[in-house]
C-alpha positions, -999 to 999 in steps of 0.1 A, spaced: -3 1 5 13 32 -10 7 54 26 -9 84 17 17 122 23 -2 157 21 12 179 -11 14 204 19 26 180 50 58 197 52 41 233 40 48 262 80 14 271 81 2 227 83 24 224 108 8 247 125 -20 238 126 -19 206 129 2 213 159 -22 235 172 -51 209 169 -33 181 187 -19 203 218 -32 194 250 -41 217 279 -24 245 285 -10 256 320 -47 267 344 -51 295 353 -71 279 388 -61 309 411 -61 342 415 -21 339 417 -17 322 383 -29 356 367 -4 394 356 -19 411 367 -38 399 395 -70 419 389 -73 407 356 -103 386 361 -127 406 381 -116 425 351 -127 398 322 -157 396 347 -169 434 341 -168 435 309 -194 400 306 -219 418 331 -212 457 314 -224 435 275 -257 424 299 -271 451 321 -260 481 303 -288 485 274 -272 495 242 -244 469 247 -269 443 250 -292 444 224 -256 445 200 -249 411 221 -281 390 233 -275 381 198 -244 356 213 -272 340 234 -296 333 211 -275 318 190 -261 294 221 -306 287 222 -309 277 189 -278 250 187 -292 241 221 -322 227 203 -297 215 176 -276 195 193 -295 180 213 -314 170 183 -291 153 169 -285 136 202 -314 119 206 -314 108 167 -336 140 146 -317 154 117 -314 190 119 -321 211 83 -316 241 97 -314 273 123 -319 310 123 -313 340 152 -317 377 153 -308 405 172 -345 412 192 -337 369 207 -360 354 184 -351 325 168 -353 290 151 -343 258 149 -359 231 124 -356 194 130 -365 164 115 -381 131 131 -413 120 153 -435 148 155 -442 137 194 -425 117 220 -393 121 240 -368 131 210 -393 163 201 -394 172 243 -357 170 248 -352 192 213 -376 210 224 -362 216 260 -334 220 256 -327 253 238 -334 279 278 -312 256 293 -283 255 271 -262 289 275 -255 287 316 -244 250 306 -229 260 285 -216 288 296 -203 263 331 -190 249 307 -171 281 292 -152 282 324 -139 251 331 -123 259 305 -111 288 311 -92 283 342 -84 243 331 -55 256 303 -84 239 277 -91 276 266 -73 273 228 -88 241 221 -125 251 229 -115 276 211 -109 263 184 -138 234 181 -162 270 186 -141 277 148 -156 242 137 -190 239 149 -195 277 136 -179 261 96 -200 234 101 -230 253 111 -235 275 83 -244 250 65 -275 250 84 -280 288 78 -314 302 72 -309 340 69 -283 362 66 -284 381 98 -275 339 110 -245 340 89 -231 365 95 -236 361 135 -217 325 127 -191 342 103 -185 370 129 -184 343 160 -160 318 139 -140 342 129 -128 350 162 -122 318 182 -102 310 147 -80 338 160 -75 334 195 -79 294 187 -52 304 168 -27 323 184 -30 304 214 -21 326 244 -40 307 273 -42 349 294 -56 360 270 -84 328 255 -91 325 292 -98 349 295 -119 360 269 -134 325 277 -144 345 307 -163 373 295 -183 352 268 -191 335 297 -205 356 321 -223 370 291 -243 334 288 -247 332 318 -265 359 330 -274 367 293 -295 328 296 -309 348 335 -329 377 308 -337 345 287 -353 331 318 -373 361 326 -381 369 293 -400 337 287 -411 333 328 -432 366 326 -448 356 294 -447 318 279 -477 323 252 -461 317 223 -425 300 235 -402 271 239 -427 267 275 -461 269 253 -452 249 233 -440 216 258 -471 218 271 -487 211 243 -465 185 242 -468 169 270 -494 182 287 -474 195 315 -480 231 322 -460 258 305 -447 269 343 -438 236 344 -406 239 319 -407 270 330 -394 258 371 -372 226 349 -352 259 332 -344 283 368 -329 254 380 -308 239 351 -300 276 349 -292 281 386 -273 245 383 -253 266 359 -240 295 375 -234 274 417 -214 251 399 -196 289 375 -197 306 411 -177 277 428 -150 268 397 -146 311 401 -144 314 437 -107 305 440 -91 331 413 -119 363 428 -111 360 462 -74 379 469 
């Protein structure tokens, strides 16, 4: 058998890609003394908080929370055996993901349920990745997921959001700076966690026509029950993120 050799295998850019793809975690940054300067994690968290708290900035950044919400539907749909066919995100926090499969049953119910908890769960996961040295690997995975997701976008705004998120993640992955990558992931994690709470308050105040209403029709359980399950997961993810961050934030 003739071994397969890529014609560009010796190119510097290809060796750089292979090196970054196969590299393991960087040094963990699990305590405040490992950050330079030591106030940096507080500044990073403040950035995430400002992005959610300032109305003008929130209107610009909330599409990222919706983006994760819709991909949460898609990911769980694929995991339970449904076929993901496309998604749309809009700047007003609305959007939809389409999966094809059985019109009723646990698979569709789990797929429908997954959207609202997804930003909080992903946010907690990003906190863990940022503090344990896996930030570059996660950024590379995000860039790849965004690239693959372009096949499923169904609007120009969705394509723009997907390209922007993928490009930023790809650039940070290429630079592979552990402190820089960890800082960005922490800021995004705060945005997703607090954004999940803002989305939850929005749906709790008006559940009609949203995922809880769809779940109520599918299962017969009232919408408030599903809003409550979202609350439990979001609160649990927030508590886990706080527990992970405590050694970093205390002086």
